[in-house]
N, C-alpha and C positions, 0 to 999 in steps of 0.2 A: 509425391512431394520429395523434393531434394533432400530434406533433413530426416525423412522417415527412418532410413536404415540407421543413421547415427543415433536417433532417439531410442530406437528399439534396442540397440546394443548397450546404450547407457542404462536403460531400464533393467535389462537382464543382469548387467554387472552390479547394479546397486540395489536390486530388489530385496536382497537379504542383508543389506547394510543397515542394521538396526541396533538399538541398545546403547548408542553413543550419546544420546541426548535425553531430554525429559519433556513430556507434554506439559504445557502451561497449566498450573493449578491455582494461581492467585485469583483467577476468575473461575470459581468452581464448575460452572457449566462447561468450560473448555476441557476440564480434566476427564470428561466422559468419552472423548474422542479416541478411536482406535489408534494406538501409536504405530501400528504396522501400515496404515494407509499410505499410499504412494501413487501419485499421478503426474503425468507430464503432458502438456498441450502446447503445440506450436501453431501459430497462424501467420501466414505471410501476406504481403500486400497484393499478391496476384489472386487471392481468394483461396489459396491452399490451406488446409487444416489437417493436422494429425494429432491424435491423442492416444495415450496408452495408460493402463492401470485404472485407478479409481477415479477416472476423469468425469464421470457423471455424478459423483457424490458431492453434494454441496457442503461447504464448511464456512465458518465465520472468518471473514477476510480481515477483520480487525484493522490494523494500521495501514493496510493497503488502501483503505477507503480515504485516507488523507490525500491521496493523489487526486481523487475525484472532487473532493471539497475544494482543494486548491485550484483546480481547473475552473470550477464554478466561480470562485471568488475573483480569480484573475480576469475572467470574462466581464466582470462588472467594475472592479476597482483598478485593474491594470497596475501601473507602477505605484499607485497609492498604497497598495497592500504592503509594500516594503517599509512604510513608515511605522508599521506596527509589529512586523516580524522580520528577523534577519535572514541572511543567506549564507551563513557560515556553519561548518560542521560543529557539533557540540562537544564531541570528545567525552560525553557523559552518557549515562543511561537514558532511555527514552522518557522516563518519568521523573527525572532529576529536578530538584529545586535549587541546586547549588548556584547556578549562574544568574538566576533571575534577580536576586537582590543587587548584586554588583552591577548588573546591566539594566537596572531600573524598570523591571517588568517587561522588557522586550525580549522574547524568546529568540534563541540563536537561529532557528530555521523552522519551516512549517511542518516538518515531519516528526519532530519530537512532540510529546503530548502537549506541552505548553503552547507551542506554535500552532498545533492543530486546533486547540481550543480557541485561540484568537481567530483563526480562519473560520471556524464554526460560528463564532460571534459575528463576524462580518457577513456571513451568509444569512444569519438571522435578521440582520438589518435590512436585507434586500428582499427576502422571500417571506410572505405572510405565513406560509405553511412550509417551513424549511425541511421537515422530515419527508414530506411528500415530494418536495422539489429535488431532494437528494436521490430518492428512489427513482424518480422520473428520469433524472440525468443518467444514472447508471443503467437503467433499462434501455435508454436510447443508444448510448455508446456501445453497449454489448449486443444490441439488436435482440434482446430477450425480455419478454414481458413478465415472466413469472419469477422475478427477483424480489425478495421480501426481506424484511428484518426478521431475525431470529429472536422472538420475544423472550424466550428462556435465557438466552445469552445476554440480551440487553438488560433484563431484570437482575441477573446475577452480577453483571458489571456495575449496575447502579448501586447495588447493595455493598459493593466492595470498591467504591470509587473515592475513598477518602483522600488518596494522594492527588487525584485529579481535581477534587473540590478544593484542596489546599492550593494547588497551582492556580486555579481560576480566581480564588479569593485574593491571592497574593497579587496577581496581575490587575485585578479590579482596584486594589488599593493604589496602584500606579495609574489608574485611568485607562488601562489597555483592554479591559472587558467592559463593554457598554451595556449589555443586557443582564437580566437576572441570572445569577450563577446557577441556580437549580435548573433553569430552563436550558442553559447552554450544556450542562452536564447531561441532561436527559437526551438532548439532540445528539450529542457526541457519542453517548453509549449506544444509542440506536444505530447511528452511522457505522460504528465499529462492528455491530452485530450483523451487518448485511451478509447474507448467505449466498455464495456463488460456487461454481465448480471451476476447474482449471481451464476448460474450454471457454467458458464465459469470461473469465478473467483475461485470458490471452486476447480475446476479441476486443475487450474493453480498453486495452492499452494500445491498440493499433494506431489510434490517432496520434500518439506520441512518436510512432515510427514513421509517420506520414506527414510531418510538418504541420500538425494540428488539425488535419482533415480526416474525418472518419471514413475509411475506404468502403465500409459496409453500406453507408447511406449517402456518401458524397458530401455530407454536411461538414462545415467547419466548426470545430469544437473550440479551438483557441487560434490566435494568430500564429504565424510561422515563428516569429521571434519568441513568443511566449512558450511554444512547444520546445524550442531549442533551450530556453532557459530552465524550463521544468526538467528537461533531461539532464542538464548540468547539475541541478540540485539533487536529482535522483542519484547521480553518480557520486556526489560528494557527501550526501546526507541521508540517503535512502535506507541505509542499514545501521543507523545510529552510530554507536562507537565501534562498529565493525565495518564502517563504510570504506575506510582506506584498505583494509585487508580484502574486502569484496572487490574493489577496483583492481587490486593487485592480482587476485586469483581469477576473477571472472572477466573484468574489463568491459562491463556494460552498465548503463543506467538501470537501476532496479529498486524495487520496494518490497519490504517484507512485512509480515504481520505475525503476532504471537499465536494465531490460529494454525500456523505452519505453512502458510503460503508465501511464495516468493515469485515476483513477476519481473521480467527484464525485457529490454528491447534492443534491437540492432537498428539504428536509424536507416531508413530507406529500404529495409528488408523485412523485418518480422518482429513478433513479440512471442515470448515463451513464458508459460506459467508452470510452476511446480508446487505440489502439495505433499508435505511430509511433516506430521505434527511434532516429532521430537525436536526440541529446541536446544541450542547450545547455551553457554552461559550468558551470551549477549541477547538472548531472546529471539534468535534467528534460526530458521530451519537448518538443522545439521546436514541432512541428506539433500535438502533443496539447494544449498550452496555448492555441495559436492557435485550435484547434477549439472548445475550451470557452469561450473568450472570445467567439467569434462566436455560439455557441449561446445563452448567456445574454443577449447583446445582441439577437439576432434574436427570441427568444421574449419578451423583456422581463421576465424573472423571475430573481431571485437571492435571497439571504437579506437583501439590503439594500433 
């Protein structure tokens, strides 16, 4: 693979780059993860794959799952989805309540927690068994049948979901949550607990690098326009209140999760997933962002 040597060099350079961040502990089950874990996987549209490090170890993808639920919702609701969730960067933390009252229960974008809860609510309106539907979707786009929810993480998240419950109830008071709040929170916590490794994550994002078509199966996941627009949202909103700095340093559409994963794509070329659990103050992988910054610098390719 063209990128193999670049990735190997980055891995060697950053393998001992530790101690700058902190593993997420506000969900107790996540605090058990080895902070030294580090993996990089690259998949290109020609079928090439390369992984290094702890790339077979599964971890909780957390907010990366919001990309999958958004793709599911867009395939059913299309433009109507934007009547209930915005498309602007939030400039605030992923679980902030600050903007919701001023903006009358309409979340800024689908990648902050409030926006993802609305998207989960929309999925629940369409699928009789939403938790199974989400799993089926992720399994299909990653071409991997053994992807499951991590029940320990899901339960831990449920027991510490006070902020998300507040967000959902607040939006329900404005009529922007249609289903029972406890049901939505349960689905959302399970969705975030999905356990994948970097190779599976990189494969699952290939449809966004390929105009909405999954190159692994040839099936269309979203329309070409929807894929383009999802990539735009990933670039402007995918890393919360660090999205601008990520665009500046990395220059790719990407999505992070507090489990330490970060996935990014180069349209028309590839997807790359990194896992390193130590997070910076914004809740994003410290070494993951450094890895992606070096990757686009060393290969000389970004969307800019």
